[in-house]
Every structure is written in structure tokens, then in C-alpha cells.
C-alpha positions in Angstrom: 37.5 -8.7 -23.8 34.6 -6.5 -24.5 36.6 -3.5 -25.7 39.5 -4.2 -27.9 42.4 -1.8 -27.2 44.3 -0.8 -30.3 47.9 -0.3 -29.3 48.5 2.0 -32.2 45.9 4.5 -31.0 46.5 4.5 -27.3 46.6 8.3 -27.0 42.9 8.5 -28.0 41.8 6.1 -25.1 40.4 7.5 -22.0 42.5 6.4 -19.0 40.8 4.0 -16.6 41.0 5.0 -13.0 42.0 1.6 -11.4 40.5 0.5 -8.1 40.2 -2.7 -6.1 36.5 -2.2 -5.7 35.2 -3.4 -9.0 31.9 -5.2 -8.7 31.9 -8.1 -6.2 28.4 -9.7 -6.4 26.1 -7.9 -8.8 23.3 -9.0 -11.0 21.4 -5.8 -11.9 22.0 -2.2 -12.8 20.3 0.9 -14.2 21.9 2.6 -17.2 21.2 6.3 -17.6 21.5 7.0 -21.3 20.5 10.7 -20.7 18.5 12.7 -18.2 15.2 11.3 -19.3 16.0 7.8 -20.7 17.2 5.0 -18.5 17.0 1.2 -18.7 17.4 -1.6 -16.3 19.8 -4.5 -17.2 20.8 -7.9 -15.9 24.5 -8.0 -15.1 27.2 -10.6 -15.8 30.6 -9.7 -14.6 33.9 -11.2 -13.5 36.8 -9.6 -11.5 37.7 -6.9 -14.0 35.9 -3.6 -15.1 34.5 -5.2 -18.3 30.8 -6.3 -17.9 28.0 -7.7 -20.0 24.6 -6.1 -19.7 21.3 -7.6 -20.9 18.5 -5.0 -21.1 14.9 -5.4 -20.2 14.0 -2.5 -22.5 13.2 -3.6 -26.1 13.1 0.0 -27.5 16.9 0.4 -28.0 19.2 0.6 -30.9 22.9 0.0 -31.9 24.8 2.8 -30.2 28.1 3.6 -28.4 27.7 5.8 -25.3 30.7 7.4 -23.7 31.0 8.4 -20.0 27.4 7.8 -19.0 26.1 7.1 -15.5 25.4 3.4 -14.6 24.2 2.5 -11.1 24.9 -1.1 -10.1 23.1 -3.0 -7.2 25.9 -5.0 -5.6 25.2 -7.4 -2.8 28.5 -6.6 -1.1 29.4 -3.2 -2.1 25.9 -1.8 -2.2 24.5 0.9 -4.5 27.5 1.7 -6.7 27.5 4.8 -8.9 29.9 4.6 -11.9 30.9 6.4 -15.1 31.0 4.0 -18.0 31.5 3.5 -21.7 28.6 1.3 -23.1 28.2 -0.2 -26.5 24.6 -1.3 -27.1 24.1 -4.0 -29.7 21.7 -6.9 -30.6 22.3 -9.9 -28.4 23.9 -12.6 -30.6 22.6 -15.3 -28.2 18.9 -14.3 -28.6 16.5 -16.2 -28.0 18.6 -18.6 -26.0 19.1 -15.6 -23.7 15.8 -13.8 -23.4 17.0 -10.2 -23.8 17.1 -8.9 -27.4 19.5 -6.1 -26.6 22.8 -6.3 -24.7 25.6 -3.9 -23.8 29.4 -4.2 -23.6 30.2 -2.1 -20.5 33.5 -0.7 -19.4 33.6 1.0 -16.0 35.8 4.0 -16.0 35.3 5.4 -12.5 33.5 4.3 -9.4 32.2 7.5 -7.9 30.5 6.1 -4.8 29.2 3.0 -3.0 26.2 4.3 -1.0 25.0 1.3 1.2 24.6 -2.3 1.3 21.8 -3.4 -1.0 19.4 -4.4 1.7 19.6 -1.0 3.3 19.2 1.1 0.2 16.4 3.5 0.8 15.2 6.8 -0.5 13.3 9.6 1.0 10.2 10.4 -1.1 6.8 12.1 -0.9 4.2 9.8 -2.4 0.5 9.8 -1.6 -1.2 6.4 -2.0 -4.6 4.9 -0.9 -4.4 2.0 1.6 -7.0 -0.8 1.6 -7.9 -3.3 4.4 -10.5 -6.0 5.0 -11.4 -4.4 8.3 -11.6 -0.7 7.5 -12.5 1.8 4.8 -9.8 2.9 2.3 -7.7 5.8 3.5 -4.8 7.8 2.3 -1.2 7.8 3.5 2.0 9.6 2.5 5.0 7.4 2.0 8.1 9.3 3.1 10.7 6.5 2.9 11.0 3.5 0.7 13.2 0.5 0.3 12.8 -3.0 -1.0 12.3 -4.1 2.6 9.5 -1.7 3.6 8.1 1.8 3.8 7.6 4.5 6.4 4.2 6.4 6.2 2.4 9.2 7.8 -1.4 9.3 8.2 -4.1 10.5 10.5 -5.5 7.0 10.6 -4.6 5.0 13.8 -3.2 1.5 12.9 -2.4 -1.5 15.0 1.0 -3.2 15.2 0.7 -6.4 13.2 -2.1 -5.1 11.0 -1.9 -6.1 7.4 -2.9 -3.7 4.6 -2.4 -3.2 0.9 -2.0 -0.5 -1.7 -1.6 -0.2 -5.5 1.2 1.6 -7.2 3.2 1.7 -10.5 6.8 1.9 -9.4 8.1 1.2 -12.9 5.9 0.1 -15.8 3.1 -2.0 -14.2 0.6 -1.2 -11.4 0.9 -3.8 -8.7 -0.8 -4.6 -5.4 1.6 -4.5 -2.6 0.8 -6.1 0.9 2.4 -4.6 4.0 2.5 -5.2 7.8 2.7 -2.5 10.5 5.9 -3.0 12.6 6.1 0.1 14.7 4.3 3.4 15.4 5.6 7.0 16.0 3.5 9.8 17.3 3.7 12.8 14.9 2.6 16.5 15.3 -0.9 17.5 14.3 -2.6 14.3 15.5 -0.8 12.3 12.8 1.0 9.0 13.2 4.2 7.6 11.5 4.4 3.9 10.8 7.1 1.6 9.8 5.8 -1.3 7.6 7.5 -4.2 5.9 6.5 -5.7 2.6 4.9 -9.1 2.5 5.5 -11.8 -0.2 7.1 -9.6 -2.7 7.5 -11.1 -6.1 10.8 -10.8 -7.9 9.2 -8.4 -10.4 7.7 -6.3 -7.6 11.0 -6.1 -5.7 12.8 -5.2 -8.9 10.4 -2.5 -9.6 10.8 -0.9 -6.2 14.6 -1.1 -6.4 14.4 0.7 -9.8 12.2 3.4 -8.2 14.7 3.7 -5.3 17.7 4.0 -7.6 16.0 6.6 -9.7 15.1 8.7 -6.6 18.6 8.4 -5.2 20.0 9.6 -8.6 17.7 12.6 -8.6 18.8 13.4 -5.1 22.5 13.2 -6.1 21.9 15.5 -9.1 20.1 18.0 -7.0 23.0 18.1 -4.6 25.5 18.7 -7.5 23.3 21.5 -8.8 23.3 23.2 -5.5 27.0 22.9 -4.8 
């Protein structure tokens, strides 16, 4: 067990809200240490609420965190928002396992399972410059983002099946993303809306997009809570 429960001190333990929807098929999460600091982690879990986390971030320290938000990406349950206790410590199996820092995570509450992973998307407002071998660079606004694709608005007429590219830093590295136009929607003011899918995403690029989407969804949830 990751957390040893001292029977002589049961009154000081926070009660775990039991559920039959602990993680089913999850390999990644985002840990929100505070409002400004979050870190992505690889997940190893069983059937209980006790989970091992292995952090990509190297700028951590030994620390125990109580009741912090952890967002899991589960292939069956979807985007799972939870409240957890997390103990961050040095990974005793480093360098056999590549991550220097690990976490012992105890899920206290599952707040919400949003969507299945492949459908997780966020509404955003992001201006980027598109490139093509057959036309001059032009600007678009990305209004919807998922690991599968994007929806953009632009005054530039595009063709179904046309391939384009753009550069953006969704997490910690600027990458080139290739996309293909799948559908078109006529918008007001002589603008067009296009649905595009990503082409040949690397694991790192897909991971960066998912992190960006999760962060955007978290901000959206926090904004709703403030307005309630």
C-alpha cells in the first residue's frame, strides 16, 4: 500500500468516499500542485484508489500534498477530475525507470468524468499562422482543440483534403503540426470555418496537445465555480 493507515490514529484520517469508478485504463495525468504549478505524470494503477505517479518535471522536491486536484486521462472513463493526497519523493528505481521524481497518490474523491479520451476537446481562442506549399502564409483562429484535430476560422478559402501546417508551443517545446481540411462551414462576415485533423502526430506532440486541453478545461471549470 502506498499510504500506511495507522489504526491508532484513525480519527485524523480523512474519510475516503468509495466508488466503483476508480481508474480503469489510465496511463497519464496532470497534478495541480497549486493554481500556477502543475506537472504531467505517467500513471501505474491497479483496481484500488492507490496509484503510482512518475513525473516528467524534474524541478520538484520531497513534499506531501493534501486534497489537491489531479486530472486523469482514462481510456474508458475519459477525463477524470479528482481530489487526491499526493506524496512526492525521489524515485528509488531511478535510473531503471527514467523519471527522477515519483508520487504516491491516494484518490479521495472523483468529482467528474467528462468524456471519453478520444473526444476530449476544449474551446479556445488561439491565433496561429498557417503555412502551405501552394499558398502564402495566413492567419487563422483556432476555436476548438482536441488530440484528434482543430476547428479554425479564417477569411482564407481552403479546399477539402488540403494539407497545411503551423507551429505552436502547446507545452514546453515549439513543434510543427500538420493538418488536413475535412469540412467547411460558411461563417458571417465573409469568413469560413474549417474542421481539420492532425496528421502523423508523434507521441510527444499528442501528449503536449492533451496537456494543453486538460489545462484549458481546468480553467473553464474554475471559471464556472467562481461564477456560481
